[in-house]
C-alpha positions as CSV (number, residue, x, y, z in Angstrom):
1,M,214.5,19.7,37.5
2,K,216.3,22.1,39.3
3,E,218.9,22.2,37.1
4,F,216.7,22.7,34.1
5,W,215.0,25.7,36.1
6,D,218.2,27.1,37.4
7,N,219.7,27.3,33.9
8,R,216.7,29.0,32.2
9,Y,216.0,31.4,35.3
10,K,220.1,32.1,35.0
11,Q,219.0,34.5,31.7
12,K,219.4,38.2,32.5
13,Q,215.4,38.8,31.5
14,Y,212.4,37.5,32.9
15,V,212.0,34.5,30.8
16,Y,208.3,34.6,31.5
17,G,207.6,38.7,31.6
18,K,207.5,41.1,35.1
19,N,203.6,41.0,34.2
20,P,201.2,39.0,36.2
21,N,199.1,36.0,34.7
22,Q,196.1,38.0,33.4
23,Y,193.7,35.5,34.3
24,L,195.2,35.3,38.3
25,K,195.2,39.1,37.4
26,N,191.7,39.4,36.9
27,K,190.9,37.0,39.7
28,L,192.8,38.6,42.2
29,E,190.8,42.2,41.7
30,E,187.6,40.4,42.5
31,L,189.0,39.3,45.8
32,E,189.4,40.9,49.2
33,P,193.5,40.5,50.0
34,G,194.4,38.0,52.3
35,K,196.8,35.6,52.6
36,I,197.9,33.7,49.6
37,L,200.1,30.9,48.4
38,F,202.3,31.1,45.1
39,P,203.6,27.1,44.3
40,A,206.2,26.6,41.8
41,E,206.7,30.4,41.5
42,G,209.3,30.7,39.6
43,E,210.6,34.5,39.2
44,G,207.7,36.4,41.1
45,R,205.7,37.9,38.8
46,N,202.3,36.7,40.3
47,A,203.8,36.8,43.7
48,V,205.0,40.4,43.4
49,F,201.5,41.2,41.9
50,A,199.1,39.6,44.8
51,A,201.6,41.6,47.4
52,K,201.4,45.4,45.2
53,Q,197.2,44.3,45.7
54,G,197.6,44.0,49.3
55,W,197.6,40.0,49.9
56,E,200.2,39.0,52.7
57,V,202.0,36.6,50.2
58,S,204.2,33.2,50.4
59,A,205.9,31.6,47.6
60,F,207.7,28.7,46.7
61,D,210.3,27.1,43.8
62,L,213.0,24.3,43.4
63,S,214.6,27.0,42.0
64,T,217.2,29.1,43.8
65,E,217.6,31.2,40.6
66,G,214.1,31.9,40.9
67,M,213.7,32.6,44.2
68,R,216.9,35.5,43.6
69,K,214.6,36.9,40.8
70,A,211.6,37.3,42.4
71,L,213.2,38.2,45.2
72,Q,214.4,41.1,43.0
73,L,211.8,42.0,41.2
74,A,210.1,42.4,44.7
75,E,212.4,44.7,46.0
76,D,212.1,46.9,42.8
77,N,208.4,46.7,43.0
78,G,208.7,47.9,47.2
79,V,206.7,45.1,48.2
80,E,207.7,41.7,50.4
81,I,207.0,38.3,49.6
82,N,207.5,35.1,51.9
83,Y,209.6,32.9,49.2
84,H,211.5,29.4,50.3
85,T,213.3,26.9,47.8
86,T,212.6,23.7,50.5
87,E,210.6,21.1,49.4
88,L,206.7,21.6,50.0
89,S,206.5,18.7,52.8
90,R,209.1,21.0,54.7
91,Q,207.3,24.3,54.5
92,G,205.6,23.9,58.1
93,Y,202.6,25.2,56.7
94,Q,199.7,25.1,59.2
95,K,196.3,23.4,58.1
96,G,194.0,26.5,57.0
97,E,196.6,28.9,56.9
98,F,196.0,30.5,53.8
99,D,192.4,32.2,52.1
100,A,193.9,31.6,48.3
101,I,196.3,28.9,46.6
102,A,197.4,30.0,42.9
103,L,198.5,27.8,40.7
104,I,199.4,29.0,37.7
105,Y,201.3,26.8,35.2
106,A,202.5,24.6,38.3
107,H,203.3,21.6,36.7
108,F,204.2,18.8,39.1
109,L,205.4,15.6,38.3
110,P,202.5,13.4,38.0
111,E,203.3,10.7,40.8
112,E,203.5,14.0,43.2
113,R,200.5,16.1,42.1
114,R,197.6,14.2,43.9
115,D,199.4,14.4,47.5
116,F,200.3,18.0,46.4
117,F,196.5,19.2,45.5
118,K,195.3,17.2,48.3
119,F,197.8,19.2,51.1
120,F,196.7,22.3,48.8
121,S,193.3,21.5,50.1
122,Y,194.8,20.8,53.6
123,I,196.1,24.2,54.2
124,L,193.3,26.4,52.8
125,K,190.5,27.7,54.9
126,P,187.0,26.5,54.1
127,G,185.8,29.1,51.7
128,G,189.3,29.3,50.6
129,I,189.7,29.8,46.9
130,V,192.1,28.2,44.3
131,I,193.1,30.2,41.1
132,F,194.3,27.9,38.1
133,E,195.7,28.0,34.7
134,G,198.1,25.0,33.3
135,F,198.1,23.5,30.0
136,G,195.8,20.8,29.0
137,P,195.8,17.3,26.9
138,H,195.4,18.7,23.6
139,H,198.9,21.5,23.9
140,P,200.8,19.0,22.4
141,H,199.4,20.2,18.9
142,Y,199.9,23.6,19.4
143,Q,203.5,23.0,20.6
144,E,204.1,21.2,17.1
145,K,203.2,24.4,15.4
146,N,204.6,27.0,17.6
147,P,207.5,25.8,19.7
148,A,207.6,29.5,21.4
149,I,204.2,28.5,23.2
150,G,206.3,26.6,25.9
151,G,205.0,24.4,28.0
152,P,205.7,20.6,29.2
153,K,207.2,18.4,26.5
154,E,205.9,15.2,27.9
155,E,202.3,14.2,28.0
156,K,202.0,13.0,31.2
157,M,202.6,16.3,32.5
158,L,199.9,18.2,31.4
159,F,196.3,18.1,32.9
160,S,193.0,16.8,32.4
161,V,189.5,17.9,33.0
162,K,188.9,14.2,35.1
163,E,192.3,14.6,37.3
164,I,190.9,18.0,38.6
165,K,188.0,17.1,39.4
166,E,189.0,13.9,41.0
167,A,191.9,16.0,42.5
168,F,189.6,18.4,44.4
169,P,186.3,16.5,45.5
170,D,185.5,18.9,48.2
171,F,185.4,22.4,46.4
172,D,182.9,24.0,44.4
173,F,183.6,25.0,40.8
174,L,183.0,28.4,40.5
175,E,184.0,28.7,36.5
176,F,186.0,25.9,34.5
177,N,187.2,26.4,31.0
178,E,189.1,24.8,28.8
179,G,189.8,25.7,25.4
180,E,192.4,27.8,23.1
181,T,193.8,30.9,24.4
182,E,196.4,33.1,22.9
183,L,199.2,33.7,25.9
184,N,202.0,36.5,25.8
185,E,203.8,36.4,28.4
186,G,207.9,37.0,28.3
187,E,210.2,34.8,26.0
188,Y,208.4,30.8,26.7
189,H,204.5,31.4,26.6
190,K,203.6,33.2,23.2
191,G,201.2,32.3,21.3
192,K,198.2,30.1,21.3
193,G,198.0,27.0,23.3
194,W,195.3,24.6,24.9
195,V,194.9,25.6,28.7
196,I,192.4,24.6,31.9
197,R,191.6,27.6,33.7
198,F,189.1,27.3,37.2
199,V,188.4,29.0,40.2
200,A,187.0,26.7,43.1
201,Q,186.1,27.4,46.5
202,K,186.7,25.1,48.9
203,N,183.2,23.7,50.9
204,S,182.8,24.9,54.6
């Protein structure tokens, strides 16, 4: 997976664009800035946006090429982000460290996801927020019609409502939507896809 993402991010252009994900942008603008984590952050478009809004930003990804471009984007925008490429288990994040976690197309391997979600809950403060957008189970239908929409090619990498609800048992879902969405995010998220979005708050 590291080789795949390094090869994709080696391209000169920002393959998912430099602008933030629209859903994330809308939700962050409703919150008071605090400390936020961006797992699987890639080229940094969302992390840099958050930093420009006054958030203290941490991010990680397995791609060194993604980190290189994210740090360059941060420099170009006059902000700082704390970005690492080590494994999640070696990050050293502490219990209750973050006010928010943004999971934007963070399609981890299925065998890792449950443990990752549990750890994200551990490092989120009581009352903290998870903002999520990812491809759902009907997305392959859209990929067949339009390969430019992107997304995982293996169905096991897609999310389901059942999995998400089970993965975040100690959260209140402030909003939860699943359905067709039009994306315009660089070269690899263009067109209609099937997306799950939610905002959830950790119980006190």
